[in-house]
DOZA-982395 format. One record per residue (C-alpha): residue number from 1; residue in one letter; x, y, z. Coordinates in steps of 0.5 Angstrom, whole numbers, plus 500, padded with zeros to 3 digits. Example, Ala and Ser with C-alpha at 12.3 -4.5 7.8 and 13.67 -1.06 7.14 Angstrom:
<sites>
{site 1,'a',{525,491,516}}
{site 2,'s',{527,498,514}}
</sites>
This chain:
<sites>
{site 1,'m',{541,397,751}}
{site 2,'t',{542,390,748}}
{site 3,'i',{539,389,741}}
{site 4,'l',{537,381,740}}
{site 5,'p',{535,377,734}}
{site 6,'l',{527,376,733}}
{site 7,'h',{528,369,736}}
{site 8,'p',{521,366,738}}
{site 9,'a',{522,366,745}}
{site 10,'y',{524,373,745}}
{site 11,'v',{518,375,741}}
{site 12,'l',{513,370,745}}
{site 13,'y',{515,373,752}}
{site 14,'v',{514,380,750}}
{site 15,'v',{507,378,746}}
{site 16,'e',{505,375,753}}
{site 17,'h',{507,381,757}}
{site 18,'m',{505,386,752}}
{site 19,'r',{502,393,755}}
{site 20,'r',{495,394,755}}
{site 21,'e',{495,399,749}}
{site 22,'d',{499,394,745}}
{site 23,'r',{495,388,746}}
{site 24,'e',{488,392,744}}
{site 25,'e',{492,395,738}}
{site 26,'i',{494,388,736}}
{site 27,'h',{488,384,738}}
{site 28,'a',{484,389,734}}
{site 29,'t',{487,387,727}}
{site 30,'s',{489,380,728}}
{site 31,'w',{485,373,727}}
{site 32,'t',{487,371,734}}
{site 33,'e',{489,373,741}}
{site 34,'d',{493,366,742}}
{site 35,'p',{500,369,744}}
{site 36,'r',{504,363,740}}
{site 37,'r',{500,364,734}}
{site 38,'l',{501,372,734}}
{site 39,'a',{509,371,735}}
{site 40,'t',{511,366,730}}
{site 41,'p',{510,370,724}}
{site 42,'l',{515,375,726}}
{site 43,'c',{520,370,726}}
{site 44,'q',{520,368,719}}
{site 45,'a',{523,370,712}}
{site 46,'g',{521,377,710}}
{site 47,'v',{521,380,717}}
{site 48,'l',{527,385,719}}
{site 49,'g',{527,387,726}}
{site 50,'a',{530,386,733}}
{site 51,'a',{528,384,740}}
{site 52,'i',{530,390,745}}
{site 53,'a',{533,388,752}}
{site 54,'a',{535,394,757}}
{site 55,'r',{541,390,759}}
{site 56,'p',{545,384,757}}
{site 57,'g',{542,377,760}}
{site 58,'e',{535,380,761}}
{site 59,'q',{529,378,757}}
{site 60,'a',{527,382,751}}
{site 61,'q',{522,388,753}}
{site 62,'a',{520,391,746}}
{site 63,'i',{519,388,739}}
{site 64,'v',{521,392,733}}
{site 65,'a',{519,389,726}}
{site 66,'a',{518,390,719}}
{site 67,'v',{514,385,714}}
{site 68,'n',{516,386,707}}
{site 69,'l',{509,386,704}}
{site 70,'w',{511,386,696}}
{site 71,'p',{517,389,693}}
{site 72,'g',{519,396,696}}
{site 73,'v',{513,396,701}}
{site 74,'w',{513,394,708}}
{site 75,'n',{509,394,714}}
{site 76,'a',{512,396,721}}
{site 77,'g',{510,395,728}}
{site 78,'m',{513,395,735}}
{site 79,'f',{510,393,742}}
{site 80,'a',{513,392,748}}
{site 81,'t',{512,390,756}}
{site 82,'d',{510,395,761}}
{site 83,'r',{518,396,762}}
{site 84,'w',{518,400,755}}
{site 85,'p',{520,406,759}}
{site 86,'e',{527,403,761}}
{site 87,'v',{529,402,753}}
{site 88,'a',{524,407,750}}
{site 89,'v',{529,413,749}}
{site 90,'e',{535,408,746}}
{site 91,'t',{530,404,742}}
{site 92,'s',{527,411,739}}
{site 93,'i',{535,413,737}}
{site 94,'w',{536,406,734}}
{site 95,'l',{530,406,730}}
{site 96,'k',{532,413,727}}
{site 97,'r',{540,411,726}}
{site 98,'k',{540,404,724}}
{site 99,'f',{533,401,723}}
{site 100,'i',{530,406,718}}
{site 101,'p',{536,406,714}}
{site 102,'e',{536,398,714}}
{site 103,'l',{529,399,711}}
{site 104,'r',{532,404,706}}
{site 105,'a',{538,399,704}}
{site 106,'a',{533,393,703}}
{site 107,'r',{530,398,698}}
{site 108,'a',{524,400,701}}
{site 109,'h',{520,406,698}}
{site 110,'r',{514,406,703}}
{site 111,'v',{514,403,710}}
{site 112,'e',{507,404,713}}
{site 113,'c',{504,402,720}}
{site 114,'h',{497,403,723}}
{site 115,'v',{495,405,730}}
{site 116,'l',{489,406,734}}
{site 117,'e',{486,413,733}}
{site 118,'r',{485,413,741}}
{site 119,'y',{493,411,742}}
{site 120,'a',{495,419,742}}
{site 121,'l',{502,417,745}}
{site 122,'a',{504,412,740}}
{site 123,'r',{502,417,734}}
{site 124,'r',{506,423,737}}
{site 125,'w',{512,418,737}}
{site 126,'l',{511,416,730}}
{site 127,'e',{511,423,728}}
{site 128,'w',{517,424,732}}
{site 129,'l',{520,418,728}}
{site 130,'g',{519,422,722}}
{site 131,'a',{512,418,720}}
{site 132,'t',{507,422,717}}
{site 133,'a',{499,421,718}}
{site 134,'e',{496,419,711}}
{site 135,'a',{489,417,713}}
{site 136,'v',{484,416,718}}
{site 137,'v',{481,409,717}}
{site 138,'p',{475,408,720}}
{site 139,'a',{472,401,721}}
{site 140,'f',{479,398,720}}
{site 141,'g',{479,394,727}}
{site 142,'r',{475,387,728}}
{site 143,'e',{471,391,732}}
{site 144,'r',{470,397,728}}
{site 145,'e',{476,401,731}}
{site 146,'t',{478,407,727}}
{site 147,'f',{486,407,726}}
{site 148,'i',{490,412,723}}
{site 149,'r',{495,410,717}}
{site 150,'y',{502,413,718}}
{site 151,'a',{508,412,713}}
{site 152,'w',{515,413,711}}
{site 153,'l',{516,415,704}}
{site 154,'s',{523,415,701}}
{site 155,'d',{525,421,698}}
{site 156,'d',{524,420,691}}
{site 157,'v',{516,419,692}}
{site 158,'p',{512,425,693}}
{site 159,'a',{507,424,699}}
{site 160,'r',{499,426,698}}
{site 161,'i',{497,427,705}}
{site 162,'i',{490,427,708}}
{site 163,'r',{491,430,714}}
{site 164,'a',{487,427,720}}
{site 165,'q',{482,431,722}}
{site 166,'h',{483,429,730}}
{site 167,'q',{487,433,734}}
{site 168,'d',{490,431,740}}
{site 169,'t',{493,435,746}}
{site 170,'g',{497,432,752}}
{site 171,'p',{504,431,754}}
{site 172,'a',{509,428,748}}
{site 173,'g',{513,422,749}}
{site 174,'a',{515,415,747}}
{site 175,'g',{509,410,745}}
</sites>
């Protein structure tokens, strides 16, 4: 696996080749569906992240990023191409060993993300990464889609968890 910087060309490639589920989730919470307008903000100041490729010299297959919303609070996300399975395991390990510690080093006391309620695979992946489901957020998407808010809190922040009332069944796996 190769970790690349969040260069606009890498981000644009992944945006243009996103998995269907990622496209649905991102479009539900975006002002635009234009790939260039979606990709540009991820390469600006206040963003921590990486592009992930399977091997050196290959095109990126996943983007992992966290945007600093205000001091101590970040919004994280990940989206990938259909080649995600080629980098899923190594990316997941990298997130736990490197990316989450980088956010802590950036003095994050809260990192949150939102996932479409129906995207059970991504929800199980976030839980494997240590995120906690905090709330069901009805009508969060532009077409009134329901999302689940997940968060990682620093050890010194007590969590008040609102358990999602929706239970999923099915195989576990990377989002």
